[in-house]
Backbone bond lengths (Angstrom), bond angles and torsions (degrees), N, CA, C in turn:
res aa  C-N    CA-C-N  psi(-1)  N-CA   C-N-CA  omega(-1)  CA-C   N-CA-C  phi
1 X - - - 1.461 - - 1.521 110.91 -
2 X 1.364 115.73 -44.07 1.457 119.28 -178.97 1.511 111.51 -67.53
3 X 1.374 116.23 -37.11 1.458 118.55 179.02 1.524 110.99 -66.87
4 X 1.343 116.18 -36.49 1.464 119.71 178.01 1.519 111.06 -66.15
5 X 1.344 115.50 -40.27 1.460 119.59 179.86 1.514 111.14 -65.27
6 X 1.356 114.61 -40.78 1.460 117.53 -179.37 1.515 111.00 -68.98
7 X 1.361 116.16 -32.58 1.448 119.27 179.40 1.519 111.45 -69.28
8 X 1.339 115.70 -30.45 1.459 119.46 -179.89 1.497 113.70 -91.13
9 X 1.330 117.31 1.89 1.460 120.21 -179.15 1.524 110.42 -69.71
10 X 1.313 115.14 149.43 1.454 120.80 -179.34 1.517 109.88 -85.88
11 X 1.327 116.85 127.34 1.465 121.98 175.85 1.526 107.45 -87.33
12 X 1.322 116.67 111.37 1.457 120.85 -174.48 1.521 113.16 -83.71
13 X 1.311 117.96 -7.09 1.467 120.41 -173.25 1.526 113.43 -113.46
14 X 1.328 118.01 -17.24 1.462 120.46 -177.13 1.527 109.32 -133.40
15 X 1.319 114.28 147.04 1.456 121.04 178.78 1.521 108.14 -130.12
16 X 1.346 118.13 104.04 1.470 120.26 -176.83 1.519 113.29 -66.84
17 X 1.334 118.07 -12.95 1.461 120.40 -178.43 1.529 112.68 -81.70
18 X 1.337 118.05 -6.79 1.462 121.05 179.64 1.525 109.77 -106.43
19 X 1.319 115.65 155.66 1.470 120.64 -177.55 1.519 111.55 -66.42
20 X 1.317 117.48 -31.33 1.466 121.22 -177.70 1.522 112.67 -89.61
21 X 1.333 116.85 -15.11 1.458 119.85 -174.97 1.510 112.88 82.49
22 X 1.337 116.64 -2.97 1.466 122.60 179.23 1.524 108.16 -104.90
23 X 1.321 118.49 133.28 1.468 119.69 177.78 1.517 111.32 -54.18
24 X 1.324 116.13 139.70 1.466 120.83 -175.96 1.530 112.54 -59.26
25 X 1.337 117.21 -37.63 1.458 120.07 179.43 1.530 111.01 -61.47
26 X 1.322 115.18 -43.22 1.464 118.92 -179.46 1.534 110.35 -68.98
27 X 1.321 116.93 -38.98 1.464 120.27 179.37 1.523 110.83 -63.98
28 X 1.336 116.63 -38.19 1.465 120.46 178.47 1.521 110.62 -64.67
29 X 1.328 117.10 -42.17 1.464 120.19 178.64 1.516 111.19 -64.96
30 X 1.342 117.03 -40.09 1.461 119.72 178.31 1.531 110.58 -62.09
31 X 1.326 117.33 -40.23 1.464 120.61 178.83 1.524 110.93 -64.19
32 X 1.328 115.84 -43.26 1.463 119.27 178.26 1.524 111.24 -63.70
33 X 1.326 116.76 -43.80 1.464 120.08 -178.62 1.523 111.36 -66.19
34 X 1.329 116.97 -32.07 1.468 119.79 177.45 1.532 110.24 -64.02
35 X 1.333 116.98 -43.19 1.464 120.15 177.98 1.529 110.90 -67.95
36 X 1.325 116.68 -37.42 1.464 120.63 178.88 1.525 111.07 -67.65
37 X 1.319 115.82 -32.08 1.463 120.16 177.89 1.529 110.42 -62.95
38 X 1.311 116.87 -42.29 1.466 120.19 177.22 1.524 111.56 -66.29
39 X 1.334 116.30 -36.19 1.463 120.91 178.87 1.523 110.67 -62.82
40 X 1.340 116.57 -49.29 1.460 119.96 178.53 1.520 111.43 -67.05
41 X 1.328 116.46 -32.91 1.457 119.27 176.76 1.516 111.82 -60.67
42 X 1.336 116.31 -39.06 1.463 120.34 178.47 1.528 110.90 -67.37
43 X 1.333 118.15 -41.19 1.457 121.31 -179.75 1.532 111.46 -66.67
44 X 1.326 116.17 -43.37 1.465 119.74 -179.63 1.526 110.39 -66.71
45 X 1.322 116.55 -41.34 1.464 120.32 179.30 1.524 110.73 -62.66
46 X 1.325 116.67 -41.38 1.468 120.43 178.72 1.524 110.82 -61.14
47 X 1.317 116.78 -43.85 1.460 120.11 179.09 1.528 111.15 -62.22
48 X 1.327 117.19 -42.14 1.464 120.55 -177.76 1.530 111.46 -70.13
49 X 1.331 117.07 -36.44 1.466 120.12 179.51 1.521 110.58 -63.87
50 X 1.334 116.38 -46.02 1.467 119.65 -179.62 1.524 111.88 -73.02
51 X 1.321 116.85 -20.84 1.462 120.02 177.84 1.533 110.73 -69.36
52 X 1.331 116.76 -33.12 1.467 120.40 -177.58 1.524 111.31 -65.43
53 X 1.333 116.59 -39.55 1.463 121.00 -178.78 1.534 109.53 -124.27
54 X 1.325 117.09 75.59 1.472 119.31 -178.27 1.524 111.19 -69.73
55 X 1.327 117.42 139.83 1.466 120.33 179.21 1.523 110.79 -75.58
56 X 1.314 118.82 163.68 1.469 121.53 177.44 1.532 110.72 -60.70
57 X 1.323 115.73 143.87 1.454 120.84 179.62 1.511 114.30 82.12
58 X 1.327 117.04 4.22 1.453 120.12 178.94 1.521 110.36 -70.84
59 X 1.331 117.41 145.41 1.456 120.95 177.75 1.523 110.52 -68.13
60 X 1.337 115.91 145.94 1.460 121.20 176.55 1.524 107.97 -86.59
61 X 1.335 118.38 115.13 1.473 120.91 -173.52 1.524 113.92 -55.40
62 X 1.336 117.48 -40.88 1.464 119.37 -177.06 1.524 112.05 -67.45
63 X 1.327 117.61 -19.16 1.459 120.68 176.33 1.523 112.45 -90.26
64 X 1.317 115.58 -5.83 1.463 120.76 -178.75 1.525 111.54 -106.76
65 X 1.323 117.20 -43.51 1.461 121.95 -172.48 1.527 112.75 -67.52
66 X 1.315 114.61 150.57 1.466 123.63 169.04 1.528 105.46 -114.25
67 X 1.336 116.00 86.85 1.457 121.05 -170.80 1.528 112.11 -63.20
68 X 1.346 117.48 -33.88 1.457 120.12 -179.73 1.526 110.82 -63.31
69 X 1.325 116.55 -45.84 1.461 120.27 -179.76 1.524 111.01 -65.09
70 X 1.329 117.15 -43.72 1.459 120.19 -179.04 1.524 111.00 -66.91
71 X 1.329 117.19 -35.19 1.467 120.02 176.75 1.525 110.48 -65.01
72 X 1.335 115.95 -39.41 1.467 120.27 177.63 1.523 110.75 -63.39
73 X 1.334 117.52 -46.69 1.468 120.19 -179.74 1.522 111.20 -65.34
74 X 1.335 117.05 -33.46 1.465 120.36 176.46 1.520 111.02 -64.44
75 X 1.328 116.50 -43.70 1.468 120.75 177.50 1.528 110.41 -61.11
76 X 1.326 117.46 -42.54 1.464 121.31 179.91 1.528 110.48 -61.93
77 X 1.336 116.86 -41.68 1.459 120.03 -179.73 1.526 110.81 -66.50
78 X 1.319 117.41 -37.16 1.462 120.21 177.45 1.521 110.98 -66.07
79 X 1.330 117.11 -38.36 1.467 120.65 177.25 1.522 110.79 -66.44
80 X 1.329 116.68 -32.66 1.460 119.24 177.32 1.527 110.89 -65.11
81 X 1.323 116.31 -32.92 1.463 119.92 177.20 1.522 110.50 -65.66
82 X 1.331 116.68 -37.63 1.464 120.80 175.74 1.521 110.60 -62.81
83 X 1.325 116.92 -44.81 1.461 120.57 179.90 1.524 111.30 -65.14
84 X 1.329 117.23 -34.44 1.460 120.42 176.87 1.524 110.42 -64.68
85 X 1.324 116.35 -40.27 1.465 120.29 177.55 1.529 110.62 -64.01
86 X 1.319 117.03 -38.07 1.469 120.58 177.61 1.524 110.85 -66.64
87 X 1.334 116.83 -36.24 1.463 120.34 177.69 1.526 110.92 -63.53
88 X 1.333 116.83 -43.59 1.460 120.96 178.44 1.523 110.43 -63.38
89 X 1.318 116.53 -43.72 1.456 120.61 179.39 1.526 111.44 -63.00
90 X 1.330 116.61 -37.96 1.465 120.50 -178.84 1.527 111.30 -67.25
91 X 1.330 117.75 -44.79 1.463 119.35 -178.61 1.517 110.96 -69.15
92 X 1.327 117.93 -30.48 1.459 120.29 177.28 1.522 111.35 -66.85
93 X 1.322 116.89 -23.94 1.469 121.90 175.97 1.522 112.09 -98.06
94 X 1.333 116.03 5.41 1.452 119.83 177.10 1.510 114.89 76.17
95 X 1.326 118.01 19.15 1.464 122.36 -178.70 1.532 108.93 -96.40
96 X 1.332 115.46 88.15 1.457 121.43 -173.02 1.524 111.84 -66.32
97 X 1.316 116.45 -45.08 1.467 119.36 -177.73 1.524 111.17 -62.13
98 X 1.326 116.92 -42.61 1.461 120.58 178.58 1.530 110.45 -64.14
99 X 1.336 116.54 -38.65 1.456 119.91 178.50 1.529 110.64 -63.07
100 X 1.331 116.60 -43.17 1.462 120.08 179.78 1.524 111.38 -61.94
101 X 1.323 116.31 -43.87 1.467 119.20 179.45 1.527 111.52 -62.10
102 X 1.332 116.08 -40.94 1.464 119.65 178.99 1.526 111.16 -67.75
103 X 1.334 116.78 -38.34 1.463 120.22 177.67 1.524 110.94 -63.96
104 X 1.338 116.85 -43.98 1.459 120.13 179.55 1.530 111.04 -62.69
105 X 1.329 116.24 -39.71 1.464 119.61 178.62 1.529 110.37 -66.09
106 X 1.336 116.68 -40.46 1.465 120.41 176.87 1.521 110.67 -61.31
107 X 1.338 116.54 -44.66 1.464 121.21 178.22 1.522 110.69 -60.95
108 X 1.328 116.80 -43.89 1.462 121.58 -179.55 1.523 110.92 -62.15
109 X 1.329 117.09 -44.86 1.464 120.95 178.58 1.532 110.56 -64.33
110 X 1.333 116.13 -39.19 1.463 119.04 177.61 1.520 111.80 -63.32
111 X 1.346 116.68 -37.54 1.463 120.63 177.89 1.530 111.26 -67.97
112 X 1.320 117.14 -35.92 1.465 119.97 176.33 1.527 109.95 -63.48
113 X 1.330 116.65 -43.75 1.466 119.91 178.31 1.527 110.70 -60.35
114 X 1.326 116.84 -45.85 1.466 120.27 179.85 1.519 111.05 -64.62
115 X 1.349 116.90 -38.13 1.460 120.06 177.68 1.519 111.95 -63.16
116 X 1.321 116.12 -39.47 1.470 119.57 176.41 1.523 110.71 -63.73
117 X 1.321 116.89 -37.57 1.465 119.89 179.10 1.525 111.44 -69.55
118 X 1.342 116.71 -38.46 1.465 120.03 176.43 1.528 110.14 -61.43
119 X 1.325 116.38 -46.31 1.468 120.43 178.30 1.523 110.53 -60.99
120 X 1.322 116.79 -42.97 1.466 121.78 -178.48 1.525 110.73 -62.61
121 X 1.314 117.74 -45.89 1.461 121.02 -179.21 1.525 111.18 -63.32
122 X 1.333 116.64 -45.99 1.471 120.67 179.58 1.523 110.46 -62.01
123 X 1.331 116.13 -41.82 1.465 121.17 -179.88 1.524 110.73 -64.83
124 X 1.329 117.36 -41.76 1.458 120.89 -179.45 1.526 111.18 -65.20
125 X 1.326 116.55 -38.67 1.463 119.95 -177.30 1.522 111.15 -73.18
126 X 1.329 117.33 -47.87 1.463 120.47 -172.56 1.532 113.28 -86.00
127 X 1.323 117.64 -34.90 1.465 120.64 -177.07 1.530 112.16 -94.68
128 X 1.313 116.30 -42.71 1.464 120.39 -176.71 1.523 112.88 -95.38
129 X 1.337 116.68 -6.76 1.473 122.23 177.90 1.528 112.10 57.77
130 X 1.305 117.47 35.11 1.459 121.23 176.98 1.526 108.42 -107.56
131 X 1.315 116.01 113.46 1.455 120.93 -179.62 1.525 110.45 -113.61
132 X 1.320 114.24 -178.87 1.458 119.72 -178.47 1.519 112.18 -69.81
133 X 1.342 117.32 -23.99 1.461 120.41 -171.45 1.531 115.23 -114.49
134 X 1.342 118.35 -11.39 1.468 117.52 -174.51 1.527 113.90 -93.33
135 X 1.331 117.75 0.58 1.467 119.98 175.00 1.515 109.28 -159.67
136 X 1.323 115.58 151.43 1.458 120.28 179.63 1.525 110.50 -67.65
137 X 1.326 116.37 -37.16 1.462 119.51 177.96 1.525 110.46 -61.57
138 X 1.335 116.61 -43.25 1.457 119.83 178.24 1.515 112.15 -61.88
139 X 1.320 117.11 -38.66 1.467 121.23 -179.80 1.521 111.28 -62.87
140 X 1.336 116.07 -50.45 1.465 119.05 -178.61 1.514 111.54 -70.09
141 X 1.351 117.25 -36.05 1.464 120.78 -178.54 1.518 111.35 -66.48
142 X 1.324 117.30 -51.63 1.463 120.57 -178.10 1.526 111.76 -66.17
143 X 1.322 116.91 -36.56 1.467 119.57 179.02 1.522 110.96 -64.60
144 X 1.323 116.43 -45.97 1.459 121.07 -177.77 1.525 111.98 -69.29
145 X 1.325 116.80 -55.65 1.467 119.56 -176.67 1.530 111.42 -70.90
146 X 1.338 116.86 -32.28 1.455 119.38 177.00 1.519 112.17 -67.01
147 X 1.324 116.84 -38.75 1.467 120.77 176.78 1.525 110.40 -63.93
148 X 1.336 115.48 -41.85 1.462 118.23 177.71 1.526 110.56 -65.37
149 X 1.341 117.36 -41.51 1.454 120.17 178.02 1.521 112.15 -60.59
150 X 1.333 116.63 -36.75 1.460 120.86 176.18 1.522 110.86 -62.94
151 X 1.322 116.46 -40.55 1.466 120.36 176.89 1.530 111.00 -62.98
152 X 1.327 116.73 -40.96 1.463 119.56 178.11 1.523 110.39 -64.00
153 X 1.338 117.08 -42.49 1.464 120.85 179.42 1.526 110.75 -62.23
154 X 1.327 117.24 -41.86 1.465 120.69 177.23 1.529 109.96 -63.17
155 X 1.340 116.40 -41.64 1.453 120.04 178.70 1.519 111.85 -63.01
156 X 1.321 117.08 -41.57 1.461 121.06 178.04 1.529 110.17 -62.10
157 X 1.335 116.91 -41.41 1.464 120.94 178.87 1.530 110.88 -63.92
158 X 1.323 117.23 -43.59 1.465 120.78 179.11 1.528 110.41 -62.81
159 X 1.326 117.11 -41.80 1.462 120.42 178.19 1.520 110.84 -63.28
160 X 1.344 116.46 -39.39 1.456 119.75 177.65 1.523 111.61 -62.66
161 X 1.330 116.65 -42.01 1.463 120.53 177.85 1.523 111.18 -65.82
162 X 1.337 116.86 -37.01 1.458 120.29 177.28 1.526 110.66 -65.68
163 X 1.319 116.51 -38.15 1.464 121.04 177.35 1.528 110.40 -61.83
164 X 1.333 117.08 -46.95 1.466 120.61 179.30 1.525 110.08 -65.02
165 X 1.333 117.38 -38.69 1.462 121.72 179.63 1.525 111.72 -58.99
166 X 1.318 117.52 -30.91 1.466 120.44 -177.31 1.524 112.73 -70.21
167 X 1.335 118.00 -6.54 1.460 121.35 179.41 1.528 112.64 -101.76
168 X 1.329 117.88 3.61 1.455 119.87 179.95 1.513 110.23 -60.54
169 X 1.313 116.18 128.84 1.462 121.07 -174.91 1.520 111.40 -71.49
170 X 1.333 115.08 144.40 1.463 121.31 175.77 1.518 111.72 -97.82
171 X 1.321 116.23 2.70 1.458 120.40 -179.36 1.523 110.43 -66.67
172 X 1.347 117.88 137.06 1.473 119.81 178.45 1.522 112.99 -65.38
173 X 1.336 116.31 -16.46 1.458 120.39 179.70 1.526 112.39 -93.94
174 X 1.339 116.66 0.51 1.460 119.57 -179.76 1.524 110.02 -78.47
175 X 1.304 115.96 169.80 1.457 120.94 -179.04 1.516 110.51 108.46
176 X 1.299 115.38 -173.31 1.452 119.50 -179.00 1.517 111.52 82.22
177 X 1.333 114.70 -172.35 1.452 120.76 -175.99 1.523 112.21 -67.26
178 X 1.326 117.11 -33.32 1.464 119.35 179.96 1.514 112.21 -62.19
179 X 1.319 116.38 -46.88 1.463 121.12 178.87 1.529 110.88 -66.29
180 X 1.326 116.30 -38.75 1.462 120.93 178.98 1.530 110.59 -63.42
181 X 1.344 116.26 -45.75 1.457 120.39 -179.77 1.524 110.99 -63.49
182 X 1.319 116.78 -39.59 1.461 120.81 178.04 1.526 111.04 -61.80
183 X 1.325 116.25 -42.10 1.467 120.33 179.18 1.519 111.43 -65.22
184 X 1.332 116.43 -42.04 1.462 120.68 179.30 1.526 110.48 -61.62
185 X 1.330 117.00 -44.84 1.469 121.27 179.46 1.526 110.16 -63.54
186 X 1.339 116.36 -40.22 1.464 120.57 179.87 1.528 110.96 -63.94
187 X 1.331 116.02 -45.57 1.466 120.27 178.17 1.522 110.86 -62.57
188 X 1.338 116.36 -42.22 1.463 120.45 179.73 1.526 110.87 -62.42
189 X 1.331 117.57 -42.09 1.466 120.91 179.72 1.523 111.22 -63.80
190 X 1.335 116.75 -41.65 1.470 120.89 178.38 1.521 110.21 -63.74
191 X 1.334 117.06 -44.52 1.467 120.78 -178.95 1.526 111.35 -64.96
192 X 1.335 117.14 -41.27 1.465 120.52 178.24 1.519 110.30 -62.98
193 X 1.334 116.68 -44.60 1.461 120.31 -179.76 1.527 111.21 -61.27
194 X 1.329 116.77 -42.91 1.458 120.23 -179.20 1.526 111.46 -67.87
195 X 1.337 116.59 -46.52 1.462 120.59 -176.81 1.519 111.63 -63.78
196 X 1.332 117.13 -46.22 1.463 120.63 -179.89 1.520 110.69 -63.46
197 X 1.336 116.78 -36.70 1.466 120.44 -178.18 1.520 111.71 -63.39
198 X 1.343 117.54 -51.89 1.475 117.69 -172.96 1.524 113.91 -89.46
199 X 1.336 117.77 -18.92 1.466 118.92 179.35 1.519 111.78 -87.65
200 X 1.342 117.36 -34.83 1.466 120.32 -173.20 1.530 112.53 -118.70
201 X 1.330 116.89 -58.21 1.464 120.61 -167.64 1.522 112.03 -66.09
202 X 1.332 118.17 -50.97 1.468 120.54 -177.45 1.529 112.05 -64.10
203 X 1.346 120.09 -49.09 1.474 118.46 177.11 1.525 112.85 -58.74
204 X 1.343 117.66 -41.40 1.467 120.25 178.15 1.522 110.55 -66.20
205 X 1.329 116.97 -37.10 1.461 120.47 177.81 1.517 112.48 -64.93
206 X 1.325 116.91 -36.48 1.472 120.22 176.69 1.525 109.84 -64.26
207 X 1.338 116.04 -42.83 1.461 119.45 176.61 1.512 111.88 -60.75
208 X 1.335 117.08 -36.34 1.464 121.23 177.41 1.520 111.10 -66.12
209 X 1.333 116.63 -45.18 1.470 120.91 179.84 1.522 111.07 -64.15
210 X 1.329 117.01 -38.42 1.464 120.88 -179.56 1.525 113.08 -77.93
211 X 1.313 117.69 -3.41 1.452 120.87 179.58 1.507 114.30 79.01
212 X 1.336 117.28 15.58 1.458 120.86 179.69 1.524 112.58 -81.35
213 X 1.324 116.12 -16.00 1.461 121.17 179.58 1.526 108.33 -144.92
214 X 1.324 116.56 142.46 1.459 121.34 179.68 1.531 109.99 -78.48
215 X 1.323 115.59 161.10 1.455 120.75 -178.51 1.527 111.34 -60.75
216 X 1.322 116.52 -42.58 1.461 119.71 179.62 1.511 112.21 -62.19
217 X 1.339 115.84 -42.86 1.459 120.22 178.99 1.530 110.61 -66.88
218 X 1.324 116.31 -35.59 1.463 120.12 178.31 1.521 110.95 -63.59
219 X 1.336 116.50 -46.20 1.464 120.53 -178.35 1.523 111.92 -68.39
220 X 1.330 116.58 -43.45 1.462 119.41 -178.66 1.525 112.36 -71.35
221 X 1.322 116.30 -36.59 1.459 119.43 -178.61 1.509 113.99 -77.46
222 X 1.329 116.73 -17.74 1.462 120.20 -177.78 1.522 111.78 -122.85
223 X 1.331 116.49 25.98 1.466 120.23 -177.01 1.529 111.01 -63.00
224 X 1.321 117.36 -48.58 1.464 120.29 -178.36 1.526 112.29 -64.02
225 X 1.354 119.32 -46.02 1.472 118.67 176.18 1.525 112.77 -60.37
226 X 1.334 116.96 -38.85 1.461 119.37 179.19 1.525 111.12 -65.83
227 X 1.329 116.88 -39.24 1.464 120.21 176.83 1.524 110.92 -66.46
228 X 1.338 116.63 -38.92 1.462 120.14 177.57 1.524 110.67 -64.28
229 X 1.324 116.48 -40.18 1.461 120.84 178.15 1.525 110.98 -64.76
230 X 1.327 116.14 -43.60 1.461 120.05 178.73 1.526 110.74 -64.16
231 X 1.343 116.49 -42.56 1.459 119.76 178.48 1.515 112.39 -62.52
232 X 1.341 116.60 -43.07 1.457 120.08 177.84 1.529 110.98 -63.04
233 X 1.341 116.33 -37.52 1.458 119.78 177.98 1.519 112.38 -64.80
234 X 1.322 116.76 -39.67 1.472 120.87 178.18 1.535 110.35 -64.43
235 X 1.339 116.50 -43.68 1.466 120.33 179.26 1.520 110.47 -62.94
236 X 1.343 116.85 -42.45 1.463 120.05 178.93 1.521 111.14 -63.40
237 X 1.339 117.13 -41.42 1.462 120.61 179.66 1.523 110.99 -65.06
238 X 1.341 116.70 -39.66 1.463 120.27 -178.49 1.521 111.46 -69.79
239 X 1.349 116.88 -44.61 1.457 120.27 179.88 1.526 112.08 -73.42
240 X 1.322 116.73 -21.66 1.451 120.23 -177.08 1.514 114.66 -92.42
241 X 1.334 116.70 4.08 1.468 118.24 179.91 1.524 108.97 -69.00
242 X 1.319 116.22 138.86 1.465 121.66 -176.59 1.529 109.64 -84.39
243 X 1.325 116.16 101.35 1.463 120.43 179.93 1.525 112.39 -113.24
244 X 1.320 118.09 -11.68 1.461 120.81 -178.62 1.519 108.54 -159.28
245 X 1.330 116.26 175.23 1.449 121.25 178.40 1.517 112.09 -68.46
246 X 1.293 115.66 157.68 1.465 120.70 -178.87 1.516 109.85 -123.55
247 X 1.328 114.69 151.60 1.463 121.77 178.29 1.523 109.19 -89.98
248 X 1.303 115.74 60.75 1.466 122.09 -178.60 1.522 107.06 -157.84
249 X 1.317 116.37 126.79 1.456 118.73 -176.59 1.513 112.38 -162.15
250 X 1.309 114.39 -152.94 1.466 120.49 -174.26 1.528 112.18 -61.23
251 X 1.335 116.90 -30.92 1.463 119.81 -179.59 1.530 112.19 -67.41
252 X 1.356 116.50 -17.54 1.467 120.88 178.85 1.520 112.33 -91.24
253 X 1.334 116.86 8.34 1.462 120.16 -177.91 1.521 111.68 -60.95
254 X 1.337 117.40 -32.10 1.461 120.02 -179.22 1.524 110.53 -64.88
255 X 1.336 117.24 -33.34 1.467 120.01 178.26 1.521 111.13 -66.74
256 X 1.330 116.26 -45.27 1.464 120.68 178.78 1.516 110.39 -66.49
257 X 1.317 116.68 -38.74 1.465 120.52 -179.91 1.524 111.02 -66.36
258 X 1.332 117.07 -37.18 1.470 120.63 179.18 1.528 110.40 -64.61
259 X 1.330 116.65 -43.42 1.463 119.88 176.42 1.523 110.06 -64.65
260 X 1.336 115.90 -36.34 1.464 120.16 177.73 1.519 112.17 -61.58
261 X 1.332 117.00 -36.40 1.467 119.99 176.76 1.522 110.55 -59.80
262 X 1.314 115.33 -44.45 1.470 119.98 178.98 1.524 110.66 -62.20
263 X 1.331 116.48 -44.47 1.463 120.02 -177.04 1.527 111.24 -65.73
264 X 1.322 117.16 -42.08 1.467 119.94 178.07 1.526 110.66 -64.97
265 X 1.318 117.05 -37.03 1.460 120.85 177.22 1.529 110.50 -61.43
266 X 1.323 116.60 -45.42 1.463 120.78 178.78 1.523 110.44 -59.91
267 X 1.327 117.42 -40.08 1.468 121.04 178.53 1.519 111.53 -65.40
268 X 1.323 116.74 -43.53 1.469 120.33 -179.63 1.524 110.69 -64.05
269 X 1.329 116.27 -41.72 1.466 119.98 178.12 1.525 110.31 -60.90
270 X 1.336 116.95 -40.07 1.462 119.09 -179.76 1.528 111.52 -65.68
271 X 1.322 118.03 -35.48 1.462 120.38 177.05 1.530 109.75 -59.98
272 X 1.338 115.89 -42.15 1.464 119.83 178.26 1.530 110.28 -65.82
273 X 1.336 116.62 -43.62 1.469 120.26 179.76 1.518 110.82 -64.40
274 X 1.307 117.25 -44.64 1.461 121.33 -179.45 1.523 111.07 -60.13
275 X 1.333 115.82 -38.52 1.467 119.91 179.73 1.526 111.30 -73.16
276 X 1.340 116.31 -47.15 1.463 120.59 -173.57 1.525 112.99 -76.03
277 X 1.332 117.47 -33.55 1.459 120.72 -174.69 1.524 111.98 -95.39
278 X 1.315 117.43 -40.64 1.462 120.61 -174.96 1.533 112.35 -97.98
279 X 1.326 117.10 -63.25 1.471 120.12 -171.91 1.525 112.45 -63.20
280 X 1.338 117.12 -34.49 1.455 120.90 -177.14 1.537 111.25 -61.30
281 X 1.324 117.42 -27.52 1.456 120.85 -178.93 1.523 111.81 -72.80
282 X 1.302 118.02 -17.49 1.475 121.63 -176.46 1.525 112.45 -102.90
283 X 1.332 117.19 0.75 1.451 120.44 179.69 1.522 111.48 -85.60
């Protein structure tokens, strides 16, 4: 019995049907990440080259950066990588509910990171007067970190779509316009929750923690976004209730693992950026 079970087990790392032995989806992601690695390498190198010989009137990085906030967002992004690994491990064992919880936590951590970046950019522009065009440091900084932030946002969106995909019904009577409309509403609720979190709630929450805004002003000024977030959460909870079987399981582990490769890559790139752009200025 055990030998039969082991023979029927799914190999999540090798695919004998391909010439390379690597699943095509994973190979495609590796190829994309290799090209993206060169792209980020060019951006980081450009920033470091111009850092060596800054032009007159350039902003002083140590007078602009908020190292405590960036260190916090870096820690959050690293924890999201851990949760992504747990999600992959859960789906490989066929534990759908555990995978969903890990995916949601990864998405939440990614939104916190993006919210910290939104707050940082707004603070740099309005308080530190550093824009994309008024200094060379600002140009290279916003281009590099903004490109990385875009990658994180894309990753969060892909994770959200993967989360919604895990609820596709396996019932032979499913499908049609009803199922399509339900999926659209589910995707919309996830997108609203993510957008409101990192565009409004997290930046406003940072201002509250830093004492830049009072609690009353925070609640009154963000009442509509908070209600939208709560509404999106209710819709997600209602659509996500487990009432029937789903067409998503251990065989879909390669899809989650492929997205995980992208997410881990984004985290690794940020470690390099955090070291080269932020920490290097304090050495």
